[in-house]
ROKE-441930 format. One line per 3 residues: number of its first residue (from 0); for each residue x, y, z of C-alpha. Coordinates in steps of 0.2 Angstrom, whole numbers. Example, Ala and Ser with C-alpha at 12.3 -4.5 7.8 and 13.67 -1.06 7.14 Angstrom:
0	62/-22/39 ~ 68/-5/36
***
This chain:
0	0/0/0 ~ 7/17/-5 ~ 6/26/12
3	18/40/17 ~ 25/35/34 ~ 35/49/42
6	40/40/57 ~ 50/28/47 ~ 59/41/36
9	62/56/48 ~ 73/47/61 ~ 83/40/47
12	87/57/39 ~ 90/66/56 ~ 103/52/60
15	110/54/43 ~ 112/73/45 ~ 120/72/62
18	132/58/58 ~ 138/66/42 ~ 138/84/50
21	128/90/35 ~ 125/107/42 ~ 142/111/49
24	147/129/44 ~ 164/130/35 ~ 178/141/41
27	188/146/32 ~ 178/147/16 ~ 178/155/-1
30	159/155/-1 ~ 149/171/3 ~ 143/169/21
33	126/170/28 ~ 122/170/47 ~ 105/165/52
36	100/166/71 ~ 85/164/82 ~ 85/170/99
39	91/156/110 ~ 80/148/122 ~ 80/148/141
42	79/129/145 ~ 65/129/157 ~ 58/113/165
45	42/113/155 ~ 51/111/138 ~ 46/117/121
48	28/119/116 ~ 22/121/98 ~ 23/140/99
51	42/139/101 ~ 46/130/84 ~ 38/145/75
54	54/155/74 ~ 66/140/73 ~ 56/133/58
57	56/150/49 ~ 75/152/51 ~ 78/134/47
60	69/136/30 ~ 79/152/26 ~ 95/143/31
63	91/128/20 ~ 87/140/5 ~ 103/150/7
66	114/134/7 ~ 105/129/-10 ~ 109/147/-16
69	128/144/-13 ~ 130/152/4 ~ 141/146/18
72	127/146/31 ~ 130/148/50 ~ 114/142/59
75	119/139/77 ~ 109/135/93 ~ 113/136/112
78	106/139/129 ~ 103/155/139 ~ 106/145/155
81	109/156/169 ~ 95/165/178 ~ 83/167/193
84	70/154/187 ~ 82/139/188 ~ 88/146/205
87	70/146/211 ~ 67/128/205 ~ 83/123/214
90	76/130/230 ~ 59/121/228 ~ 66/105/223
93	81/104/234 ~ 93/101/219 ~ 108/110/212
96	104/123/198 ~ 118/115/187 ~ 109/98/188
99	92/105/184 ~ 100/115/169 ~ 109/99/162
102	92/90/162 ~ 82/104/155 ~ 95/107/141
105	95/88/137 ~ 76/89/135 ~ 76/104/124
108	89/97/113 ~ 80/81/111 ~ 65/90/105
111	74/101/93 ~ 83/86/85 ~ 66/78/83
114	60/93/73 ~ 74/91/60 ~ 82/109/61
117	98/111/52 ~ 108/118/67 ~ 127/116/67
120	127/107/84 ~ 146/107/84 ~ 144/126/89
123	132/123/103 ~ 135/134/118 ~ 128/137/136
126	130/153/145 ~ 132/143/162 ~ 147/134/155
129	163/140/162 ~ 171/139/145 ~ 158/152/140
132	157/163/155 ~ 175/165/156 ~ 174/176/141
135	158/185/148 ~ 170/190/163 ~ 183/195/150
138	171/207/142 ~ 167/214/159 ~ 185/218/161
141	185/227/145 ~ 171/237/151 ~ 179/241/167
144	195/245/158 ~ 186/258/148 ~ 178/266/164
147	161/259/159 ~ 159/247/174 ~ 158/256/191
150	151/253/209 ~ 137/265/215 ~ 124/267/229
153	108/267/220 ~ 89/264/224 ~ 84/246/219
156	69/235/219 ~ 73/223/233 ~ 62/207/235
159	65/200/253 ~ 57/184/249 ~ 69/181/234
162	83/189/242 ~ 88/199/226 ~ 86/215/216
165	73/215/203 ~ 72/225/187 ~ 58/239/186
168	49/228/173 ~ 48/214/186 ~ 38/225/198
171	20/230/197 ~ 10/238/212 ~ 25/235/224
174	25/216/220 ~ 36/204/210 ~ 25/200/195
177	31/181/195 ~ 26/177/213 ~ 16/192/220
180	28/194/234 ~ 31/212/241 ~ 45/222/234
183	53/237/243 ~ 65/251/238 ~ 82/251/245
186	98/260/243 ~ 112/247/239 ~ 129/247/232
189	128/239/215 ~ 138/237/199 ~ 133/248/185
192	137/249/167 ~ 138/266/159 ~ 127/263/144
195	122/281/144 ~ 139/285/137 ~ 133/277/121
198	116/284/121 ~ 118/295/106 ~ 126/282/95
201	113/269/100 ~ 100/281/94 ~ 109/287/78
204	114/270/72 ~ 96/264/72 ~ 94/273/55
207	106/260/47 ~ 96/245/52 ~ 84/234/43
210	72/232/58 ~ 54/233/61 ~ 49/251/63
213	40/248/79 ~ 55/240/87 ~ 66/255/82
216	53/267/89 ~ 53/258/106 ~ 71/259/107
219	71/278/102 ~ 57/280/116 ~ 68/271/128
222	83/281/125 ~ 72/296/125 ~ 83/310/118
225	77/328/122 ~ 84/345/120 ~ 81/358/133
228	90/367/147 ~ 96/365/165 ~ 90/379/176
231	95/383/193 ~ 81/387/206 ~ 87/395/222
234	78/390/238 ~ 70/405/247 ~ 79/410/263
237	93/398/261 ~ 110/397/252 ~ 104/381/244
240	98/378/226 ~ 93/364/214 ~ 93/361/196
243	79/356/185 ~ 80/350/167 ~ 66/356/155
246	62/353/137 ~ 52/369/137 ~ 62/383/144
249	51/395/134 ~ 37/391/148 ~ 48/397/162
252	37/412/166 ~ 22/400/168 ~ 31/389/182
255	20/390/197 ~ 27/377/208 ~ 42/364/208
258	42/346/212 ~ 56/335/219 ~ 57/317/218
261	54/308/235 ~ 73/302/234 ~ 80/319/231
264	94/323/243 ~ 87/340/247 ~ 70/334/253
267	74/332/271 ~ 84/347/273 ~ 72/359/265
270	56/352/273 ~ 49/364/287 ~ 46/357/304
273	27/357/303 ~ 28/347/287 ~ 41/334/292
276	30/320/298 ~ 18/321/283 ~ 33/322/270
279	42/307/279 ~ 26/296/277 ~ 24/301/259
282	43/297/255 ~ 42/280/264 ~ 27/275/254
285	34/281/238 ~ 50/270/240 ~ 40/254/238
288	33/259/221 ~ 42/255/205 ~ 47/268/193
291	35/261/180 ~ 21/261/192 ~ 24/279/198
294	24/285/180 ~ 9/275/174 ~ -2/280/189
297	-16/292/184 ~ -19/297/202 ~ -8/312/206
300	-2/312/224 ~ 10/324/233 ~ 14/334/248
303	21/352/250 ~ 38/354/259 ~ 33/370/267
306	47/379/257 ~ 48/390/242 ~ 59/391/226
309	63/407/217 ~ 58/407/199 ~ 74/414/191
312	66/423/176 ~ 54/434/187 ~ 59/431/205
315	42/424/210 ~ 41/413/225 ~ 34/396/220
318	30/381/232 ~ 41/366/232 ~ 32/350/232
321	37/331/234 ~ 28/319/222 ~ 32/302/216
324	28/305/198 ~ 45/313/197 ~ 59/301/196
327	76/303/204 ~ 84/293/190 ~ 78/304/176
330	85/322/173 ~ 90/329/190 ~ 76/322/200
333	67/339/201 ~ 55/348/189 ~ 48/365/187
336	29/363/184 ~ 20/373/171 ~ 2/367/173
339	-5/378/159 ~ 6/369/146 ~ 8/352/153
342	-6/339/155 ~ 3/330/170 ~ 7/347/179
345	-11/353/175 ~ -19/338/183 ~ -8/340/198
348	-12/359/199 ~ -31/355/198 ~ -29/342/212
351	-20/354/224 ~ -28/371/218 ~ -12/378/212
354	-11/393/200 ~ -12/390/181 ~ -4/404/171
357	-4/403/152 ~ 13/409/144 ~ 9/403/126
360	-5/410/116 ~ -20/398/115 ~ -33/395/102
363	-49/405/103 ~ -61/397/115 ~ -48/386/124
366	-51/387/143 ~ -34/385/150 ~ -41/382/168
369	-49/367/162 ~ -37/360/150 ~ -18/362/147
372	-13/368/130 ~ 3/359/123 ~ 3/366/105
375	13/380/98 ~ 9/399/98 ~ 18/415/103
378	24/420/120 ~ 13/430/132 ~ 15/435/150
381	33/432/147 ~ 41/450/150 ~ 52/456/136
384	50/439/127 ~ 32/442/123 ~ 26/439/105
387	41/428/101 ~ 36/411/93 ~ 40/395/103
390	56/391/93 ~ 64/408/94 ~ 59/410/112
393	68/393/116 ~ 84/399/109 ~ 83/417/116
396	79/411/134 ~ 93/398/134 ~ 105/412/129
399	98/423/142 ~ 100/410/156 ~ 118/407/150
402	122/425/151 ~ 115/427/168 ~ 123/411/174
405	106/404/179 ~ 106/389/167 ~ 113/381/151
408	107/372/136 ~ 107/353/138 ~ 103/337/128
411	96/324/140 ~ 91/306/139 ~ 79/295/148
414	91/280/146 ~ 98/276/163 ~ 114/267/167
417	112/248/167 ~ 110/240/185 ~ 122/225/183
420	122/216/200 ~ 111/202/206 ~ 111/195/223
423	109/177/218 ~ 120/162/215 ~ 116/156/198
426	125/168/187 ~ 142/174/182 ~ 154/179/196
429	162/196/194 ~ 181/195/191 ~ 184/208/205
432	190/208/223 ~ 188/219/238 ~ 203/223/249
435	202/228/267 ~ 207/246/263 ~ 190/247/255
438	197/247/237 ~ 190/237/223 ~ 202/228/210
441	198/221/193 ~ 207/204/191 ~ 220/202/177
444	214/192/162 ~ 226/178/167 ~ 215/175/182
447	200/170/172 ~ 189/160/173 ~ 183/164/190
450	173/148/192 ~ 156/148/201 ~ 159/138/217
453	148/123/222 ~ 136/127/236 ~ 121/118/242
456	111/133/249 ~ 105/146/238 ~ 96/158/249
459	105/174/256 ~ 115/172/272 ~ 108/176/289
462	116/193/289 ~ 108/197/271 ~ 124/193/261
465	121/185/243 ~ 122/166/242 ~ 140/166/236
468	146/173/253 ~ 143/155/259 ~ 157/148/249
471	170/153/262 ~ 185/144/254 ~ 181/153/237
474	177/169/245 ~ 193/173/254 ~ 208/177/243
477	223/189/242 ~ 227/204/231 ~ 246/209/230
480	249/202/247 ~ 233/210/255 ~ 218/200/261
483	204/201/250 ~ 186/195/247 ~ 178/191/230
486	163/200/224 ~ 147/190/230 ~ 135/198/218
489	133/189/201 ~ 129/196/184 ~ 112/197/177
492	105/184/165 ~ 107/198/151 ~ 126/196/152
495	127/180/143 ~ 115/184/130 ~ 123/201/126
498	137/193/115 ~ 132/174/112 ~ 131/177/93
501	149/181/93 ~ 154/165/102 ~ 145/155/89
504	158/161/76 ~ 172/153/86 ~ 164/142/100
507	179/131/103 ~ 193/144/105 ~ 202/141/121
510	213/156/119 ~ 200/170/115 ~ 182/174/115
513	183/174/96 ~ 197/175/84 ~ 200/191/73
516	199/179/57 ~ 182/172/62 ~ 174/189/66
519	182/196/50 ~ 173/183/40 ~ 156/181/49
522	155/200/53 ~ 138/201/60 ~ 121/192/60
525	112/194/43 ~ 95/190/50 ~ 90/188/68
528	72/182/73 ~ 64/183/90 ~ 49/189/100
531	45/208/101 ~ 46/207/120 ~ 65/208/118
534	63/224/108 ~ 72/235/121 ~ 82/227/134
537	91/212/126 ~ 93/221/109 ~ 98/237/117
540	111/229/129 ~ 118/218/115 ~ 120/233/104
543	129/242/118 ~ 141/228/121 ~ 145/226/103
546	149/245/101 ~ 161/244/116 ~ 169/229/107
549	170/239/91 ~ 178/253/100 ~ 191/240/107
552	195/235/89 ~ 188/217/92 ~ 174/217/80
555	173/224/62 ~ 155/231/62 ~ 146/244/73
558	130/234/75 ~ 127/215/79 ~ 111/212/69
561	109/218/52 ~ 91/213/49 ~ 78/209/63
564	61/200/61 ~ 48/198/75 ~ 38/182/73
567	20/182/80 ~ 14/172/94 ~ 5/155/93
570	-10/156/106 ~ -20/141/112 ~ -38/138/119
573	-39/137/137 ~ -53/132/149 ~ -57/139/166
576	-71/140/178 ~ -79/155/186 ~ -66/155/200
579	-52/155/188 ~ -46/137/189 ~ -39/130/173
582	-43/113/166 ~ -34/103/153 ~ -44/101/137
585	-45/82/139 ~ -55/85/156 ~ -68/96/147
588	-83/90/137 ~ -95/100/126 ~ -114/99/129
591	-127/109/120 ~ -114/122/114 ~ -107/124/132
594	-91/117/140 ~ -91/107/156 ~ -79/98/167
597	-81/80/162 ~ -94/71/172 ~ -99/86/182
600	-111/102/180 ~ -96/113/183 ~ -96/125/168
603	-80/131/160 ~ -76/145/148 ~ -65/144/133
606	-54/158/128 ~ -38/160/117 ~ -23/164/128
609	-4/163/128 ~ 2/145/130 ~ 7/142/148
612	9/127/159 ~ -1/135/173 ~ -16/137/160
615	-14/119/155 ~ -15/124/137 ~ 2/119/131
618	4/107/116 ~ 20/97/116 ~ 27/97/98
621	33/79/100 ~ 15/74/102 ~ 11/82/85
624	26/74/77 ~ 20/57/84 ~ 3/59/76
627	7/68/60 ~ 26/69/57 ~ 39/83/59
630	37/89/41 ~ 18/91/44 ~ 22/102/60
633	34/112/51 ~ 23/116/36 ~ 8/119/47
636	16/132/57 ~ 21/141/42 ~ 4/139/33
639	-6/146/48 ~ -4/163/42 ~ 9/177/40
642	24/174/51 ~ 23/190/60 ~ 4/188/65
645	-3/181/81 ~ -14/166/78 ~ -22/152/88
648	-16/134/87 ~ -28/120/80 ~ -20/103/80
651	-34/97/68 ~ -26/109/55 ~ -12/98/53
654	-23/85/44 ~ -23/96/28 ~ -4/97/28
657	-3/79/31 ~ -14/75/16 ~ -4/87/5
660	12/77/9 ~ 3/61/6 ~ -2/67/-11
663	17/72/-14 ~ 22/54/-9 ~ 9/46/-20
666	14/57/-35 ~ 32/51/-35 ~ 32/34/-26
669	23/18/-31 ~ 14/5/-21 ~ 30/-5/-18
672	39/10/-11 ~ 49/13/-27 ~ 51/29/-37
675	38/30/-51 ~ 42/32/-69 ~ 43/50/-76
678	30/57/-88 ~ 32/70/-102 ~ 32/89/-100
681	16/98/-98 ~ 14/117/-100 ~ 1/120/-87
684	12/110/-75 ~ 27/120/-79 ~ 18/136/-76
687	12/130/-59 ~ 30/125/-55 ~ 37/142/-59
690	24/151/-50 ~ 29/141/-35 ~ 47/145/-38
693	43/163/-40 ~ 33/164/-24 ~ 46/155/-14
696	60/167/-20 ~ 49/182/-15 ~ 44/173/1
699	62/171/7 ~ 66/189/4 ~ 52/195/16
702	50/180/27 ~ 33/175/20 ~ 30/157/19
705	12/153/19 ~ 9/159/1 ~ 23/148/-6
708	16/133/2 ~ -1/137/-6 ~ 7/138/-23
711	15/121/-20 ~ -2/114/-16 ~ -8/122/-32
714	6/113/-42 ~ 1/96/-35 ~ -17/99/-40
717	-12/104/-57 ~ -2/88/-60 ~ -19/79/-57
720	-12/62/-53 ~ 0/60/-67 ~ 19/60/-64
723	28/75/-71 ~ 44/74/-81 ~ 60/71/-72
726	66/89/-73 ~ 50/96/-66 ~ 49/83/-53
729	66/86/-47 ~ 63/105/-46 ~ 48/103/-36
732	56/92/-23 ~ 70/105/-22 ~ 58/119/-18
735	48/108/-6 ~ 64/103/3 ~ 67/118/15
738	49/116/21 ~ 48/97/22 ~ 66/91/22
741	63/73/27 ~ 51/68/14 ~ 61/78/1
744	77/69/5 ~ 68/52/5 ~ 61/55/-13
747	77/61/-19 ~ 86/46/-13 ~ 73/35/-21
750	78/43/-38 ~ 95/35/-35 ~ 104/51/-29
753	117/47/-15 ~ 120/65/-11 ~ 110/75/1
756	98/88/-6 ~ 105/101/7 ~ 117/108/-6
759	108/105/-22 ~ 107/121/-32 ~ 91/131/-30
762	80/131/-46 ~ 80/147/-57 ~ 63/155/-60
765	59/156/-79 ~ 47/171/-82 ~ 43/163/-99
768	34/149/-91 ~ 21/160/-86 ~ 17/167/-103
771	1/159/-110 ~ 2/152/-128 ~ -17/153/-128
774	-30/164/-119 ~ -49/162/-116 ~ -60/177/-121
777	-78/178/-114 ~ -90/184/-128 ~ -106/194/-123
780	-120/201/-133 ~ -130/214/-124 ~ -120/210/-108
783	-125/192/-108 ~ -113/178/-109 ~ -115/169/-126
786	-99/160/-129 ~ -80/158/-125 ~ -66/157/-137
789	-48/152/-136 ~ -36/163/-146 ~ -17/165/-148
792	-10/176/-134 ~ -2/187/-147 ~ -18/189/-157
795	-23/207/-161 ~ -39/215/-156 ~ -45/215/-174
798	-41/196/-176 ~ -51/192/-160 ~ -66/203/-165
801	-67/193/-182 ~ -66/176/-173 ~ -79/182/-161
804	-91/188/-174 ~ -90/171/-184 ~ -93/160/-169
807	-110/151/-172 ~ -117/157/-155 ~ -113/175/-159
810	-116/176/-178 ~ -134/171/-177 ~ -137/184/-163
813	-129/198/-174 ~ -138/193/-190 ~ -150/207/-195
816	-144/219/-181 ~ -133/234/-180 ~ -118/234/-169
819	-118/251/-161 ~ -103/247/-149 ~ -89/235/-147
822	-83/234/-129 ~ -66/225/-129 ~ -57/221/-113
825	-39/214/-117 ~ -37/196/-113 ~ -54/195/-104
828	-70/199/-114 ~ -79/207/-129 ~ -97/214/-127
831	-107/218/-143 ~ -120/231/-140 ~ -133/230/-154
834	-150/237/-159
***
């Protein structure tokens, strides 16, 4: 029986590819290079679900295509293996993070091998391997050497339950988003990386990238470049002053109050005695709110310090408030508030009944007391600057401030230096030591690697020190004869992912992170694919490190990722009851168009959500492989819709792809499992084939794979059960092979070829195959269809009209009539209007 059986052929070809290292990238090589990369996974205990292979399949299809186009393709895979989730699992399970990581990596790799991806496994890396992180430590030393790594006392989000600092993005409403545990703000000495030194270059060089516009805009917003002025405000009755940064110095005359961040160092000293208790309570409450939470809150809160500032342009006394919508980490931690021309300031002023004074002309009918005006206009209520337009006023007021030594023009950025310390065990140790005299010393490169010591307890010590403080023997060392202790903080998970694409270029080098020859050849990543959730942090951090390495003369390009593509997300149906408990689909039954927990009257509700183990809606890709085959899974994920779109998973959708592959098998393989004899050429088949080639070529250029699959299906339907000629058959199998490599390799081998398809030349599209020798024309009389005629594609209008008039179904309807109009639509129809 002529049945396509993927379980028999897929393991065979996966073993063949592995044994013969078919996908090993060459170096050195005379071929042009092409570097494909998907964001490497964090090897969690739950393994891969069917959403994960989406990006891997897309990049794999492109990699296979590029090999057939003659490129030397680097398509690597590795593991982002350090991080807090594994450390939490170690605490829960009472096992070492290294053991858990090894198990998880093995499971992930097993799944990926079963999915037939053409990764070069000889280049596999893991960020938690000492052979890898010694070079992460080496890059840290380069940053330190350039003055870009430093220790500073900074406010941080501290989670007592986890015993570590959390990023702002991990805290909402004063709680850790993963666990709901309370988070508090603390001042702590932390390692910082001076990413702000690269702010302008990180912004400017975005213009040279082939990235999604949305991602670039997110980075621009995150960097947040603005032009304005720093202005000095004296504090009435004291010798003290503070600096504010404003992008609207043209509105200085409208400043009716100032606001300090709760963390501002002047808050305590300028607060009057009668306001101290109220201000202290407010400051303490604000400390436990994250920066994101404080900025996002619509409710405006604050408290007056009891003190006044002097507006430098008109010497007016204006009250100084403390409010948590002002952040100590942006600008100077102090603002001048112009409620007439800033919506946030306006809301605050309305809440606390503060003056609202317009200093820019407003449109007729605009009530400035009810709504701020943020548009352009001319200066009013601004002394000698009245009647100036906004742009002229900005230049003039900055010049005046500088002349009076009250301020200066300033470019500012929202981007803050990168907090680089974590108080946990499972991360890269810092290559630094602290001596008894209080100094900090970077270790020499010859001391690397600083290996992570083995400990069995991963919580902070009783006195609040990070877990590494438990490794007594490792902790105590010497520096130039002095007693010293090693740094007990570890690097964040971002560290290993900042440069992993470079290690893939030269992964087995024991003498350097990568050789000059390797990076000179591979240069940068030609296409990088991953989720949009990494649009800012990972991508911004990696760009920063790359630029530092470029400045050190270690890499030849200014940017790491030439082209970026964000794949969409595959969602899944989940089922939960009225109290929020989730149920596995196998525990749910449908009755009268409603869902219930099987055998009960408990109603559950279906909705499409992100796949999650907690929602019990994940689908194991190996379950799909077992039922339908790997090639079916690969093609179905590409056929579901445009790669960048979000779409719901339906396992039943695999049936259509499986049927298509079964048709392919039956077309070329007979009932005994041997290759069928070839037939003769057919023009319609040749046209369908070259349409498929054309769509495939276009699809690869824009990462669009669903349409090429549909054109391959149309080709199979055009063949209509006959076996095409040898050349056509071979071309079709070649264009199918990136999508369904196992079935393609098997059919190729049945034709007697001993070489893999992986490096066969890609077919060349022939536009002439799409030219019709004959076209069909619809003939109408009085707008009604009366006949169809086939004519030569090159026939003239006059020739076609003559043939139409002489057609038996037309001539008898024209007999005795006068043709008053001949409507001719080239290649489509003729309509005779008669009377």
